[in-house]
N, C-alpha and C positions, 0 to 999 in steps of 0.2 A: 534600599533595594527595590527593584519595582516588583508587584505582584507576579508578572509574567516570568521575570526571572527567577524569582522563590521558586515557583511553581516546575519551571524547568529543572533546577538543581533537583528539586526532590523525588522528580519522574525519574531523572537519571540516576540517582541514589537508588530507586528502586528497582529499576532495570540490572543495574550491577549486582544489587542483593540477591535478586532472582537469579540471576545466572550463576552465580556463586552456590546458591541452596541447591540447585539441580544440576550443578557440576559442570555446567558449560563454561567454557572459554571466555575470560574476560573480553568484553568488547565485542561481541561476537551476535550482540542483536543491535541493530539501529534503531533509533528513535525516528518517524515520523511526526512531525507537527502539523497536525491536520487544521488550515487557516481557513476554512470555508467560511463565510459570511463575516469574518474579522476582515477589519481596516487593514492597510498597509503597514499602519504606523506598528501595531501589534506585530506584525512579522518584522518589522526593524527590531524592535525590543528583543525579540527572542533570537535572531540575527546577531546581535551584540552581544550577547549571554553565550555565544559560540554556536546554534541551530543554524545546520547549513540544509536539511533535507525539510522542503514543507509539502503538504498535500491539499490538493484542491478538487472540489466537486463539481463546479457550477464554472462552464467555460468562458462565458464571457467576462464575469466576476474575475476570474483569474487572469486572463487577460489583460485586466486593465492594470491588476497588481503587478502583474510581470512587466509591462510598461513602466509604471510608477518606481520599480526596482530594480531596472535593467542593471543599474551600475552595482549591484549587488551577485556574489558568487554563490548564486542558489540554486540546487537542482530540486527542480520542479515534477514532481509526481501527479498524476493525474488519477482519482480515485472513485471517481462517480460514475453513474450510468453512460454508456455510450450510443449517443444515436448519429446514422450513418452521415447526414448532414454535416457532422461538427467532427469527422474524422481527420479532416486536411488540416485544420486549425489545430487538432489535438496534436497530428502527426510530427507537426512542424514547430510547436512552441514547448513539448514537455519531454523529457529524458527518460522518463518511466512512465506506464501506463498499468496499472492494478486491474482493472475491470475490463477485460477482454473475455466476452461469453459467448462468442461465435464464430465462426471461421468469415463469415461476412465481412465482420467488423477487422480480424487482424488481416486479411485481405486489402481490405483498403487503408490501414494503415502502413503495410507494406509498401504500397503501389504510391502514397501521397508522402511519406517519408523523404526529405530533401537529400540530395545526392552530397550535399557539402556539410550534412550532419552524422556522426556517426549512428549507427544501428539503433533504433529505437528499442529498450527493455521495456517487454513487458509481462505482466503475469496471468493466469489466466483464473476466472473466478468460479469457484464451484460453491453449488448451492450444497451446502454440506448436513445441512436438515432439513431438506427436501420442503422449504416452506413457500407456499403460492407467490407469495409477495415479494420475493426476492430473485434477482437475478443469479445467471450462472449453471454451469452444466452439472450433469449428476456426476457421481464417483466414477458409477459405469461407462459415461461419456468420455471422461476425462483423456484415457489412452488414446482413443481416436481423434480427439481434438488435438491432443499435444503431438500426433506425430503429422497431422496435416500443418500445423502451424512450424513445426519445427524446418518443414521444407520451402518457407517464404524468405524473400531476400530483406533486406533493410531492417529488419527485425531481429532482436534477438530475445529469445523465449529462455526467462530466468527460472520461471518457478509457478506459483500459484497463490492466489488469495482467498479466503474466506471471512462470511460474519455470521457463525453460528447463531442458533436461536439463543436469546436471553438465559442465563441460568445464573445461580446464586451459589449453586454447590460445586465446590471445586472439580471434584472428579468428573461431576457431569459437563461441566467446561472444558476439562482435561480432552474426554473421550473424542468429540467428532475433529478436532485437532490431530488426534493421535491416528485414527482413521485413515485422515488424508494425508499427513507425512509420511505414514507408514505404504500407502499406496503408490506416493509420487516416488518413494525412495526404492521401491520393488521394481521401478522402471529401469534403475541401473543406470540413469541418464545422468553423466558429472554436471552438463551445463546448469540444472535443474537444482541451484544453490538458495534460492529465495522464496521464504516461506512466510508471506506478508499474512501475519496471526496477532491477532490480540488488539484490544484497546482498553478504556480505563477500567473496565469491569471484570476483566478476566486476563490481565497481562502475567500474571504469575504463570498460571496455565497454558497461556501460549507460549511462554518462555520454556516451560517444562516437559512442552512438546514438541519444540524444534523450531520457534519463530526466529524469523533473521531481521524482520521490522515489526515493529509495534507502531499502529497510528493512534495518536492521543492527540483530541482535540478540546472537550470541553475540561480535563483536569489542566490542561494549558491555558486555556486563555478563558476561562470561563464560559458561563452560558451562554449558548446561540442564541439570537432573536432571529427569526424569518420573515419579517415583516417587509 
């Protein structure tokens, strides 16, 4: 058995255990395999082991992989920063975008989503820890952006994404996710059903606080090389 397959089975087991431990319904949390910087051959191994959702952050790299893997039934998620000149390619080649942080980008994705494709699923990125180096709206700005984005055609606003400041203490990992989850739920919008929370280091806390998609890269594919 390959290392990637072994790791995939381990991560899925961790997700199931976390669901059970926190009273979540079995299967309520999906695994998004973050394959940025990794070769298409690694994606194939994970795919053959049953993984179907893959996340990419670098557009040109992702497009090359999509071309190489065109025959595979993969759902591609874009999870990286979005520049205005990249929106057309993202709108055309992805099913999900997790990193929409301003109305301008949402409008461009809406306008550039091809008519022959279903609506593009998007999540709004929230800078829940108020870090200057991270993108995303504040919790206070979120309701306004939600109202604006919900009016746009060709995209489907599904929920929110967050990358809190790293912390090793469980309760401190939980707190930012809890705040964001409660803020979204208080809006009482049934279509906002996606919470893109959690990575390798805080998977359990994210699931405890409502995550529906955990984004796992290093624990699945190994350390990344950015050469």
